[in-house]
TIKEVEX-147261 format. One line per 5 residues: for each residue x, y, z of C-alpha. Coordinates in nm, 2 decimals, decimal comma, padded with zeros to 4 digits. Example, Ala and Ser with C-alpha at 12.3 -4.5 7.8 and 13.67 -1.06 7.14 Angstrom:
2
01,23 -00,45 00,78  01,37 -00,11 00,71
end
This chain:
296
05,36 -01,91 02,90  05,58 -02,13 03,13  05,47 -01,93 03,44  05,10 -01,91 03,35  05,01 -02,20 03,57
04,67 -02,22 03,74  04,60 -02,46 04,03  04,27 -02,58 04,17  04,27 -02,77 04,50  03,93 -02,94 04,52
03,85 -03,09 04,86  03,59 -03,37 04,85  03,39 -03,34 05,16  03,26 -03,69 05,23  03,27 -03,97 05,49
03,61 -04,13 05,57  03,74 -04,35 05,29  03,47 -04,23 05,06  03,17 -04,47 05,05  03,32 -04,74 05,26
03,25 -04,59 05,61  02,98 -04,37 05,77  03,23 -04,17 05,97  03,32 -03,81 05,95  03,65 -03,79 06,15
03,82 -03,64 05,84  03,56 -03,38 05,79  03,55 -03,28 06,16  03,92 -03,29 06,24  04,09 -03,26 05,90
03,90 -02,97 05,76  04,02 -02,72 06,02  04,38 -02,82 05,95  04,32 -02,75 05,58  04,15 -02,42 05,65
04,44 -02,31 05,87  04,70 -02,42 05,61  04,53 -02,25 05,32  04,49 -01,92 05,53  04,86 -01,94 05,63
04,97 -01,99 05,27  04,71 -01,75 05,12  04,55 -02,02 04,91  04,18 -02,05 04,82  04,03 -02,39 04,75
03,69 -02,53 04,65  03,53 -02,76 04,91  03,29 -03,00 04,74  03,02 -03,11 05,00  02,79 -03,41 04,98
02,44 -03,34 05,10  02,48 -03,59 05,39  02,80 -03,42 05,50  02,64 -03,08 05,54  02,36 -03,25 05,74
02,60 -03,43 05,97  02,86 -03,16 06,01  02,68 -02,82 05,98  02,93 -02,63 06,18  03,21 -02,74 05,94
03,00 -02,64 05,64  02,95 -02,29 05,80  03,32 -02,26 05,88  03,42 -02,33 05,52  03,17 -02,08 05,39
03,29 -01,82 05,64  03,66 -01,88 05,55  03,63 -01,73 05,20  03,69 -02,06 05,03  03,44 -02,18 04,77
03,15 -02,41 04,87  03,08 -02,66 04,60  02,86 -02,97 04,58  02,97 -03,34 04,55  02,62 -03,52 04,51
02,36 -03,61 04,78  02,51 -03,93 04,94  02,83 -03,98 04,75  02,64 -04,20 04,51  02,74 -04,27 04,15
02,56 -04,02 03,94  02,74 -04,07 03,61  02,87 -04,34 03,38  03,05 -04,63 03,54  03,43 -04,64 03,46
03,51 -04,97 03,64  03,30 -05,20 03,85  03,27 -05,14 04,22  03,05 -05,39 04,41  02,73 -05,24 04,53
02,78 -04,90 04,36  02,57 -04,91 04,05  02,50 -04,57 03,89  02,17 -04,39 03,93  01,93 -04,42 03,65
01,95 -04,12 03,42  01,60 -04,01 03,52  01,70 -04,01 03,89  01,99 -03,77 03,84  01,81 -03,44 03,82
01,61 -03,50 04,14  01,92 -03,61 04,33  02,14 -03,32 04,22  01,86 -03,06 04,28  01,82 -03,20 04,64
02,20 -03,20 04,70  02,22 -02,84 04,58  01,94 -02,74 04,81  02,09 -02,91 05,11  02,44 -02,75 05,06
02,27 -02,41 05,01  02,06 -02,44 05,33  02,37 -02,54 05,54  02,62 -02,29 05,40  02,41 -02,00 05,31
02,54 -01,98 04,95  02,41 -02,17 04,65  02,69 -02,38 04,51  02,79 -02,32 04,15  03,08 -02,58 04,13
03,04 -02,95 04,12  03,24 -03,27 04,13  03,11 -03,62 04,07  03,20 -03,89 04,32  03,48 -04,11 04,18
03,50 -03,88 03,88  03,21 -04,07 03,72  03,02 -03,81 03,52  02,79 -03,82 03,22  02,61 -03,61 02,96
02,29 -03,62 03,17  02,49 -03,48 03,48  02,64 -03,20 03,28  02,31 -03,09 03,13  02,14 -03,11 03,47
02,41 -02,90 03,63  02,38 -02,64 03,36  02,00 -02,63 03,42  02,06 -02,59 03,79  02,28 -02,29 03,74
02,62 -02,44 03,80  02,91 -02,28 03,61  03,18 -02,54 03,67  03,23 -02,92 03,70  03,56 -03,08 03,79
03,48 -03,45 03,71  03,66 -03,53 03,39  03,93 -03,80 03,46  04,20 -03,75 03,20  04,37 -04,07 03,31
04,07 -04,26 03,16  03,93 -04,07 02,87  04,27 -03,92 02,76  04,13 -03,66 02,52  04,07 -03,33 02,71
04,36 -03,19 02,90  04,25 -02,83 02,96  03,93 -02,67 03,07  03,66 -02,68 02,80  03,29 -02,62 02,74
03,13 -02,96 02,67  02,87 -03,06 02,41  02,52 -03,11 02,54  02,50 -03,42 02,33  02,83 -03,58 02,45
03,01 -03,43 02,75  03,34 -03,58 02,64  03,35 -03,35 02,34  03,37 -02,97 02,31  03,04 -02,80 02,25
02,80 -02,52 02,34  02,74 -02,58 02,71  02,79 -02,27 02,94  02,93 -02,50 03,21  03,31 -02,51 03,22
03,45 -02,86 03,25  03,79 -02,88 03,44  03,98 -03,20 03,38  04,16 -03,37 03,67  04,53 -03,40 03,66
04,71 -03,71 03,53  05,07 -03,77 03,43  05,02 -03,83 03,06  05,39 -03,88 02,99  05,46 -04,16 03,23
05,45 -04,52 03,11  05,14 -04,67 03,27  05,14 -05,02 03,42  04,76 -05,02 03,40  04,70 -05,02 03,02
04,33 -05,08 03,04  04,24 -04,79 03,28  04,56 -04,59 03,33  04,47 -04,52 03,69  04,84 -04,50 03,80
04,86 -04,18 03,59  04,60 -04,03 03,82  04,72 -03,79 04,10  04,56 -03,98 04,39  04,74 -04,06 04,62
05,07 -03,95 04,46  05,11 -03,67 04,72  05,10 -03,90 05,01  05,28 -04,19 04,85  05,57 -03,99 04,70
05,58 -03,67 04,89  05,59 -03,32 04,74  05,92 -03,37 04,55  05,81 -03,70 04,40  05,48 -03,56 04,30
05,64 -03,26 04,14  05,81 -03,50 03,89  05,47 -03,60 03,76  05,34 -03,24 03,77  05,64 -03,12 03,56
05,57 -03,41 03,32  05,22 -03,29 03,27  05,32 -02,93 03,23  05,56 -03,03 02,96  05,29 -03,24 02,79
05,04 -02,94 02,77  05,31 -02,69 02,67  05,39 -02,92 02,38  05,03 -02,92 02,27  05,01 -02,54 02,33
04,73 -02,59 02,58  04,65 -02,39 02,90  04,84 -02,51 03,21  04,58 -02,60 03,46  04,64 -02,83 03,75
04,32 -02,96 03,91  04,37 -03,19 04,21  04,13 -03,37 04,43  04,19 -03,43 04,80  03,99 -03,55 05,10
03,99 -03,41 05,45  04,03 -03,76 05,59  04,37 -03,79 05,43  04,50 -03,53 05,68  04,42 -03,71 05,99
04,54 -04,06 06,09  04,32 -04,34 05,95  04,29 -04,69 06,09  04,38 -04,98 05,87  04,04 -05,13 05,90
03,69 -05,03 05,99  03,41 -05,23 06,15  03,08 -05,11 06,00  02,75 -05,27 06,06  02,79 -05,65 06,03
03,13 -05,66 05,87  03,48 -05,52 05,86  03,62 -05,31 05,57  04,00 -05,33 05,51  04,11 -05,07 05,25
04,41 -05,14 05,04  04,72 -05,02 05,22  04,79 -04,73 04,98  04,46 -04,58 05,06  04,54 -04,50 05,42
04,93 -04,47 05,39  05,08 -04,15 05,53  04,75 -04,00 05,63  04,77 -03,74 05,91  05,07 -03,51 05,97
05,28 -03,65 05,68  05,00 -03,54 05,44  04,97 -03,20 05,59  05,35 -03,14 05,56  05,35 -03,27 05,20
05,07 -03,04 05,10  05,24 -02,74 05,25  05,56 -02,83 05,07  05,37 -02,88 04,75  05,22 -02,53 04,77
05,56 -02,38 04,81  05,71 -02,58 04,52  05,41 -02,48 04,29  05,46 -02,12 04,38  05,83 -02,15 04,30
05,74 -02,24 03,94  05,50 -01,94 03,92  05,17 -02,11 03,99  04,86 -01,92 04,10  04,58 -02,07 04,31
04,22 -02,04 04,22  03,88 -02,17 04,31  03,67 -02,35 04,05  03,44 -02,05 04,02  03,74 -01,82 03,96
03,85 -02,04 03,68  03,52 -01,98 03,51  03,60 -01,61 03,49  03,89 -01,67 03,24  03,85 -01,68 02,87
03,89 -02,04 02,76
end
C-alpha cells in the first residue's frame, strides 16, 4: 500500500493572479514550459481552462489538447460558481439558477476551442456546491477536483458525492477528487485552516520542504486506511516572473508578497524536483479522467 500513490497535477488555466488581472502572460508563456517539462518527465496532467482563456489564447488551448494531456474546464470567466468559503470583495457567488447556464456555456467554449468535450472540472477558488456537482453530472462530466479538505476536513480520498449534499458520499456518478492539505500540521489559522492547503507551498518551501507536508498527508491517510491520492492545483502564471503590482483600469492591484514569490525559473525547478521525489516514493501520475477509471 505504501507505494500505491496516485498524483494529479491540475493546472488552472486563467488570467495572471486569478481574478485580479486581465492578463494572460502565464497562459501564453508558462504553459509551454509546463508542457515541455511534463513531456520530459513523462507526466500527464489535467489543464482546467476557463471559457475566456480559450477565447483569448486559442493556440495554447489547441497545443494542450494536441500534447496528450487532459483538457478540463474551470468555469466561464473564473467566477464563483459554488458556496462562498470566505469573503472576497466583489466576488459574490452566482445564484444557483445561474449555474447551469454558465457551466453549459463554459463547456461549449472549451469544446469548440480544443476539439474535445471536457469531462473534468474544477471550481475557481475551490468554491463548489451541490448545485454545481449535479449540473456537472447532467453535462456528462465524470470528475470534479474542487473539494478543499483544508476547509471541510471530512473527505480525504476520492468519493462519489450525494446529490443532496455534495460534502457527503452518495449516488452521484461524478468522482469528487479532494485537494491536498497537510492534515497533521498544527494550523495557525484555526477558523479556515488555509495554511494546511498546498498553495503556494511548492514555491515557498521548495520541493524538499513541500515533501515534508506530503509525507505527513500520506501518513495521515495510511492511518485511516484510505487511498493515497495527491491532488495539486497549480497555475501557469506561477512559472513565469510576476510583477509585484498590476495597474488595471483605474487602479493598482498589489498582491500579498507570498502570491508572487519565487515565480518563474525557481518554480519550474521546484516542480521538476518534486516530480522526481514523488517518483522516488513510488508515485504514479494520472489525469483526472484516468482517476475515474479506478474502483473507488
